[in-house]
C-alpha positions as CSV (number, residue, x, y, z in Angstrom):
1,M,-121.0,137.1,63.2
2,R,-124.1,134.9,62.7
3,K,-123.8,133.7,66.4
4,I,-123.7,137.3,67.6
5,F,-126.6,138.2,65.4
6,T,-128.6,135.2,66.8
7,I,-128.0,136.3,70.4
8,F,-129.0,139.8,69.5
9,A,-132.2,138.6,67.8
10,A,-133.1,136.5,70.8
11,A,-132.5,139.4,73.2
12,A,-134.7,141.6,70.9
13,V,-137.5,139.0,71.0
14,L,-137.4,139.0,74.8
15,C,-137.5,142.8,74.9
16,A,-140.4,142.7,72.5
17,C,-142.5,140.8,75.0
18,S,-143.0,144.0,77.0
19,Q,-144.2,145.9,73.9
20,N,-147.6,145.8,72.1
21,R,-147.5,143.0,69.6
22,D,-149.1,145.3,67.0
23,Q,-145.9,147.3,67.1
24,I,-143.8,144.3,66.4
25,L,-143.2,142.6,63.1
26,K,-141.6,139.2,63.2
27,V,-139.8,138.2,60.0
28,Y,-138.4,134.8,59.3
29,N,-136.2,134.6,56.2
30,W,-133.3,132.6,54.7
31,S,-129.8,133.5,55.9
32,D,-128.0,136.2,53.9
33,Y,-131.1,136.8,51.8
34,I,-131.7,140.5,52.3
35,D,-129.7,143.7,52.5
36,E,-130.4,144.3,56.2
37,T,-129.9,148.0,55.9
38,V,-133.4,148.1,54.4
39,I,-135.0,147.0,57.7
40,P,-134.8,150.3,59.6
41,E,-135.9,152.0,56.3
42,F,-139.0,149.8,56.3
43,E,-139.7,150.8,59.9
44,A,-139.5,154.5,59.0
45,W,-141.5,154.0,55.8
46,Y,-144.2,152.1,57.7
47,E,-144.7,154.9,60.2
48,E,-144.8,157.4,57.4
49,Q,-147.5,155.4,55.5
50,T,-149.6,154.4,58.4
51,G,-148.9,156.8,61.2
52,E,-148.0,153.8,63.4
53,K,-144.6,152.6,64.7
54,V,-143.3,149.1,64.2
55,K,-140.1,147.3,65.2
56,V,-138.9,144.4,63.1
57,I,-137.6,141.3,64.8
58,Y,-135.6,139.6,62.1
59,Q,-134.6,135.9,62.3
60,T,-133.1,133.5,59.8
61,F,-133.3,129.8,58.9
62,D,-131.2,127.6,56.6
63,V,-133.6,124.7,55.9
64,N,-137.2,125.0,54.7
65,E,-138.3,122.1,56.9
66,T,-136.9,123.8,60.0
67,M,-139.0,126.8,59.4
68,L,-142.1,124.8,58.5
69,S,-141.9,122.6,61.7
70,K,-142.1,125.8,63.8
71,I,-145.1,127.0,62.0
72,E,-146.9,123.7,61.9
73,K,-146.5,123.3,65.7
74,G,-147.8,126.8,66.3
75,H,-144.9,127.4,68.7
76,E,-143.8,130.5,66.8
77,D,-145.9,133.5,65.9
78,F,-143.9,134.8,63.0
79,D,-145.8,137.4,60.8
80,V,-144.1,136.9,57.5
81,L,-142.0,134.1,56.1
82,C,-140.0,133.4,52.9
83,P,-140.4,129.6,52.0
84,S,-139.6,127.9,48.7
85,D,-142.2,127.0,46.1
86,Y,-142.9,123.4,47.2
87,I,-143.2,124.5,50.8
88,I,-145.7,127.2,49.8
89,E,-147.7,124.4,48.2
90,R,-147.5,122.3,51.3
91,M,-148.6,125.2,53.5
92,L,-151.5,126.0,51.3
93,Q,-152.7,122.4,51.2
94,N,-152.4,122.3,55.1
95,H,-154.3,125.6,55.6
96,L,-151.3,127.3,57.1
97,L,-151.4,130.6,55.2
98,L,-153.6,133.7,55.3
99,P,-154.5,135.6,52.1
100,I,-152.5,138.7,51.4
101,D,-154.7,141.8,51.2
102,R,-153.6,144.2,48.5
103,N,-155.4,147.3,49.9
104,F,-152.8,149.8,51.0
105,G,-154.9,152.9,51.1
106,D,-152.9,155.8,49.6
107,T,-149.7,153.7,49.5
108,P,-148.9,152.4,46.0
109,N,-149.5,148.7,45.4
110,Y,-145.9,147.7,44.4
111,I,-146.8,144.0,44.4
112,D,-149.2,143.9,41.6
113,E,-147.7,146.9,39.7
114,N,-144.3,145.2,39.3
115,L,-144.7,141.4,39.5
116,S,-143.5,139.7,36.3
117,P,-146.3,138.1,34.3
118,Y,-144.0,135.0,34.0
119,V,-143.9,134.7,37.8
120,R,-147.6,135.3,38.2
121,D,-148.2,132.5,35.7
122,R,-145.9,130.1,37.5
123,F,-147.5,130.8,40.8
124,D,-150.9,130.1,39.2
125,K,-149.5,126.6,38.4
126,M,-148.6,125.8,42.0
127,S,-150.5,123.0,43.6
128,G,-152.5,124.6,46.5
129,G,-155.5,122.5,46.5
130,S,-158.5,124.8,46.0
131,F,-156.4,127.8,46.7
132,N,-154.5,130.0,44.2
133,A,-151.0,130.6,45.3
134,N,-151.0,134.2,43.9
135,D,-153.6,135.1,46.6
136,Y,-151.5,133.7,49.4
137,A,-147.9,134.3,48.3
138,V,-145.8,137.0,46.6
139,G,-142.7,136.0,44.8
140,Y,-139.3,137.2,46.1
141,M,-136.5,135.6,44.2
142,W,-136.2,132.9,41.5
143,G,-133.7,131.0,39.5
144,T,-132.8,127.9,37.6
145,T,-131.0,124.6,38.2
146,G,-128.2,123.9,35.8
147,I,-124.5,122.9,35.4
148,I,-121.5,125.0,36.4
149,Y,-118.5,123.8,34.4
150,N,-114.9,124.6,33.8
151,A,-114.4,125.4,30.1
152,K,-110.7,124.4,30.3
153,Y,-111.7,120.8,30.9
154,V,-115.3,120.5,29.8
155,T,-116.6,121.6,26.3
156,D,-119.8,123.5,25.8
157,E,-121.2,120.5,24.0
158,E,-120.3,118.1,26.8
159,A,-122.0,120.5,29.3
160,S,-125.1,120.8,27.1
161,T,-126.6,117.6,28.5
162,W,-127.4,116.2,32.0
163,D,-125.6,113.0,30.9
164,V,-122.3,114.8,31.5
165,L,-122.7,113.8,35.1
166,R,-122.2,110.1,34.0
167,N,-119.1,110.8,31.8
168,P,-116.1,108.8,33.3
169,K,-113.8,111.4,31.8
170,F,-114.7,113.7,34.8
171,A,-114.3,111.1,37.6
172,G,-113.5,112.8,40.9
173,K,-114.2,116.2,39.5
174,I,-118.0,116.3,39.9
175,F,-119.9,117.9,42.7
176,I,-123.7,117.2,43.2
177,K,-126.0,119.3,45.3
178,D,-127.1,117.3,48.3
179,S,-130.7,118.0,47.4
180,P,-132.8,115.0,46.4
181,R,-135.7,117.1,44.9
182,D,-133.4,119.1,42.7
183,V,-131.4,116.2,41.5
184,Y,-134.4,114.0,40.9
185,S,-136.1,116.6,38.8
186,Q,-133.2,117.1,36.4
187,I,-132.5,113.4,36.0
188,I,-136.1,112.4,35.3
189,I,-136.2,115.1,32.7
190,F,-133.1,113.6,31.1
191,L,-134.3,110.0,31.3
192,R,-137.7,110.8,29.8
193,H,-136.4,113.3,27.2
194,Q,-137.5,111.2,24.2
195,D,-141.0,110.7,25.7
196,V,-141.3,114.5,26.0
197,L,-140.2,114.9,22.3
198,D,-142.7,112.3,21.2
199,G,-145.5,114.0,23.1
200,K,-146.1,111.1,25.5
201,V,-145.5,113.3,28.5
202,T,-144.8,117.0,29.3
203,L,-142.1,118.4,31.5
204,D,-144.8,119.6,33.9
205,D,-146.2,116.1,34.1
206,L,-142.7,114.8,35.1
207,M,-142.6,117.1,38.1
208,Y,-145.7,115.3,39.5
209,D,-144.3,111.8,38.8
210,S,-143.5,110.2,42.1
211,S,-144.1,106.6,40.8
212,Y,-142.0,103.7,42.0
213,E,-140.8,103.2,38.4
214,S,-139.5,106.7,38.1
215,L,-137.8,106.7,41.5
216,E,-136.2,103.4,40.6
217,A,-135.0,104.7,37.3
218,V,-133.4,107.9,38.8
219,E,-131.8,105.8,41.6
220,A,-130.3,103.4,39.1
221,Y,-128.9,106.3,37.0
222,M,-127.5,108.1,40.1
223,K,-125.8,105.0,41.3
224,Q,-123.9,105.0,38.0
225,V,-122.9,108.6,38.7
226,R,-122.0,107.9,42.3
227,P,-118.4,106.5,41.7
228,L,-117.5,109.7,39.8
229,V,-118.7,112.1,42.5
230,A,-116.1,114.0,44.5
231,G,-118.7,115.3,46.9
232,W,-122.4,115.7,47.8
233,E,-122.5,119.3,48.9
234,A,-124.8,121.9,50.4
235,D,-122.7,125.0,49.8
236,F,-119.0,124.3,49.2
237,G,-119.3,123.1,45.6
238,K,-119.0,126.5,44.1
239,D,-115.8,127.2,46.1
240,Q,-114.3,123.9,44.8
241,M,-115.2,125.0,41.2
242,T,-113.4,128.4,41.6
243,Q,-110.3,126.6,42.8
244,E,-110.4,124.0,40.0
245,R,-110.8,121.1,42.4
246,G,-114.1,120.5,40.6
247,W,-114.9,120.8,36.9
248,I,-118.6,120.1,37.0
249,S,-121.2,121.1,39.5
250,L,-125.0,120.5,39.5
251,N,-126.0,123.8,41.0
252,W,-128.3,126.9,41.2
253,S,-128.0,129.9,39.0
254,G,-127.3,132.3,41.9
255,D,-124.4,130.2,42.9
256,G,-123.4,130.0,39.3
257,V,-123.1,133.8,39.0
258,W,-121.1,133.9,42.2
259,A,-118.7,131.2,41.1
260,I,-118.2,132.6,37.7
261,E,-117.3,136.1,39.0
262,E,-115.0,134.7,41.7
263,A,-113.3,132.3,39.3
264,A,-112.7,135.1,36.8
265,E,-110.6,137.0,39.4
266,M,-108.4,133.9,39.6
267,G,-108.1,133.5,35.8
268,V,-110.5,130.5,35.8
269,D,-113.1,130.3,33.1
270,L,-116.3,128.9,34.6
271,R,-119.6,128.8,32.6
272,Y,-123.2,127.9,33.3
273,S,-125.3,125.6,31.2
274,L,-129.0,124.9,31.0
275,P,-129.0,121.4,29.5
276,K,-130.9,120.8,26.2
277,E,-133.2,118.2,27.7
278,G,-134.8,120.7,30.0
279,F,-134.5,122.0,33.6
280,A,-136.4,123.2,36.6
281,V,-136.9,126.7,37.8
282,W,-137.4,127.5,41.5
283,F,-139.1,130.3,43.4
284,D,-139.0,131.7,47.0
285,G,-141.9,133.9,48.1
286,W,-143.3,135.9,51.0
287,V,-146.3,134.5,52.9
288,I,-148.3,135.3,56.0
289,P,-148.7,132.3,58.3
290,K,-152.0,131.7,60.0
291,F,-150.5,132.3,63.4
292,A,-149.4,135.8,62.5
293,Q,-150.3,138.5,65.0
294,N,-149.4,141.6,63.0
295,V,-151.0,140.9,59.6
296,R,-151.2,144.6,58.7
297,A,-147.4,145.2,59.1
298,A,-146.7,141.9,57.3
299,K,-148.6,142.9,54.2
300,Y,-146.8,146.3,54.2
301,W,-143.5,144.5,54.5
302,I,-144.2,142.4,51.4
303,N,-145.3,145.6,49.6
304,F,-142.1,147.4,50.6
305,M,-140.0,144.4,49.4
306,S,-141.7,144.8,46.0
307,R,-140.7,148.4,45.6
308,P,-138.2,148.7,42.7
309,D,-135.4,150.5,44.6
310,I,-135.6,148.0,47.4
311,V,-135.7,145.1,44.9
312,I,-132.5,146.4,43.3
313,R,-130.7,146.6,46.6
314,N,-131.6,143.1,47.7
315,V,-130.6,141.7,44.3
316,E,-127.2,143.4,44.4
317,Y,-126.6,142.1,47.9
318,T,-127.8,138.5,47.5
319,G,-126.8,137.8,43.9
320,Y,-130.2,136.2,43.2
321,V,-132.9,137.5,40.8
322,S,-136.0,139.2,41.9
323,V,-139.5,138.3,40.5
324,S,-140.0,142.0,39.8
325,G,-140.7,142.9,36.2
326,A,-140.4,146.6,36.9
327,P,-138.6,148.6,34.1
328,E,-136.3,150.1,36.8
329,V,-135.0,146.6,37.6
330,L,-134.3,145.8,34.0
331,E,-132.4,149.1,33.5
332,A,-130.4,148.5,36.7
333,F,-129.0,145.2,35.6
334,S,-128.5,146.0,31.9
335,D,-124.9,145.9,30.7
336,E,-123.7,146.4,27.1
337,K,-121.0,143.7,27.6
338,Y,-123.8,141.1,27.2
339,N,-125.3,139.9,23.9
340,P,-128.9,140.8,23.5
341,I,-131.5,138.2,24.5
342,D,-135.2,137.9,24.5
343,L,-136.7,138.6,27.9
344,T,-140.2,139.5,26.7
345,Y,-141.6,136.6,28.7
346,F,-140.4,138.3,31.9
347,F,-140.4,142.1,31.3
348,G,-142.8,142.5,28.5
349,P,-142.7,143.5,24.8
350,G,-140.0,146.1,25.1
351,A,-137.4,143.5,26.3
352,D,-136.9,141.6,23.1
353,S,-133.2,142.6,22.9
354,A,-132.2,143.0,26.6
355,R,-128.5,143.0,27.5
356,V,-128.3,141.3,30.9
357,N,-126.5,138.4,32.4
358,P,-128.1,135.3,30.8
359,V,-127.2,133.1,33.8
360,L,-129.6,135.2,35.9
361,Y,-132.2,135.9,33.2
362,P,-132.4,133.0,30.7
363,D,-133.4,133.7,27.1
364,K,-136.9,133.0,26.1
365,S,-135.8,130.0,24.0
366,D,-134.2,128.5,27.1
367,I,-137.1,129.2,29.4
368,E,-139.4,127.3,27.0
369,R,-137.5,124.2,28.0
370,S,-138.2,124.7,31.7
371,T,-140.6,123.4,34.3
372,Q,-141.2,123.9,38.0
373,E,-141.0,121.4,40.9
374,H,-143.9,120.5,43.2
375,D,-144.5,119.2,46.6
376,W,-144.9,115.4,46.8
377,G,-146.9,115.4,50.0
378,D,-146.9,112.1,51.8
379,K,-144.7,110.7,49.0
380,T,-141.8,112.9,50.1
381,P,-140.3,110.2,52.4
382,Q,-139.9,107.9,49.5
383,L,-137.8,110.5,47.7
384,V,-135.6,111.0,50.8
385,E,-135.1,107.3,51.2
386,M,-134.1,106.9,47.5
387,W,-131.6,109.7,48.0
388,A,-130.1,108.0,51.0
389,R,-129.6,104.8,49.0
390,V,-128.0,106.8,46.2
391,K,-125.4,108.4,48.4
392,G,-124.9,105.2,50.4
393,E,-121.5,105.1,52.0
394,N,-119.8,107.0,49.3
395,A,-116.8,108.0,51.3
396,S,-114.4,107.0,48.6
397,G,-110.7,107.8,48.9
398,M,-111.2,110.7,46.5
399,T,-114.1,112.1,48.5
400,I,-112.2,111.9,51.7
401,V,-109.2,113.6,50.2
402,V,-111.2,116.4,48.5
403,V,-113.3,117.1,51.6
404,S,-110.3,117.0,53.9
405,V,-108.3,119.4,51.7
406,F,-111.3,121.6,51.4
407,M,-111.9,121.9,55.1
408,V,-108.3,122.7,55.8
409,A,-108.2,125.3,53.0
410,L,-111.6,126.8,53.8
411,V,-110.5,128.9,56.8
412,G,-107.7,130.5,54.9
413,F,-109.7,131.0,51.8
414,A,-112.6,132.5,53.7
415,V,-110.3,135.0,55.4
416,W,-108.8,136.0,52.0
417,S,-112.2,136.2,50.3
418,R,-113.8,138.4,53.0
419,V,-110.9,140.8,52.8
420,A,-110.9,140.8,49.0
421,K,-114.7,141.2,48.8
422,S,-116.9,142.6,51.5
423,R,-120.1,141.2,50.2
424,R,-120.1,137.6,49.2
425,R,-123.1,135.9,47.7
426,K,-122.9,132.6,49.5
427,R,-126.3,131.6,50.7
428,G,-126.9,127.9,51.0
429,R,-130.6,127.9,50.1
430,R,-133.6,125.7,49.7
431,R,-134.0,122.0,50.0
């Protein structure tokens, strides 16, 4: 299906060459990160609001750096993109973004009306040189990095610390995201936990720490973890968890919700933990690159994506959490089956006893132990090199068996799952 869509998109781009560029909006987004039925609705809404027609050319990417390379070279004139937080920082520092004008005439400004104050504060803390990220980016989705675990084999106490990854009891049952930035961030938090408690350093400080000593410490720790790892994965770890081939997975909250729901249908009790030492949150956001040719339609697209009803549909489709703090969003995802938690940091004073899925919206007491990752600039290659050394030639017998069995089973499982559930939240995102 993706191949067919790619061919269609390419054909659409060719056809667009014969049209006025101000009637074309080129959107570049993550795969499976939007309910595509909202696209024609945007086209109709845009004409209604502006009196002008627009045709959306929608294309997708799977890796931040793939998207960024196209923009840096100026070979693609996309009008609106959805990069991750650290890429937003890099684009700001390299003068690759245009400010987002909030003047929509008689059209409501859904961006500023609904953006969560928590997200606004986090974007203020992004490193954009002399630029404020809130002027150049509008949040789209966000989440946490934590541990998915099987409660049949792993206790809540064991899963309450990042050091569970080093427990030999779980050898051959651990899956780690093949994402150096996400792994480094959590492990340096664990290794420097006592320093944080003693006030010698803050969690935010650690996210800027690209020192040789810290890289060496994380590398040494992960080399202790390496013999226990069943696989370094980009997207199949959550499937392994649902089938009990894995018991522990360092993963993202969106994948955690998907895995927990899928596993429940099979009678498997998966849970999600935010370790006590602390953890990182992540954000994806809409931006307008400096080579954009339809800036007006781009800002209207971002505004439309911030409209509460559109937000709700995109969240329901993707399984990730919107940055919107609109009351309609809180109401849409409230469910009495959940225990009340404090979400005042996100939705405001009236959300002190919200009943929502705590995997998607962490309680205030949890979020107080969080921080956010940052771009390392020219230090990034050192992180990548460290990660390559960590993984080494870790093709152990267990890894080979697990991956081989997975690849054989994947086709059958995918067919079954697509029949059983028409909408699967399976986006392999970010790093």
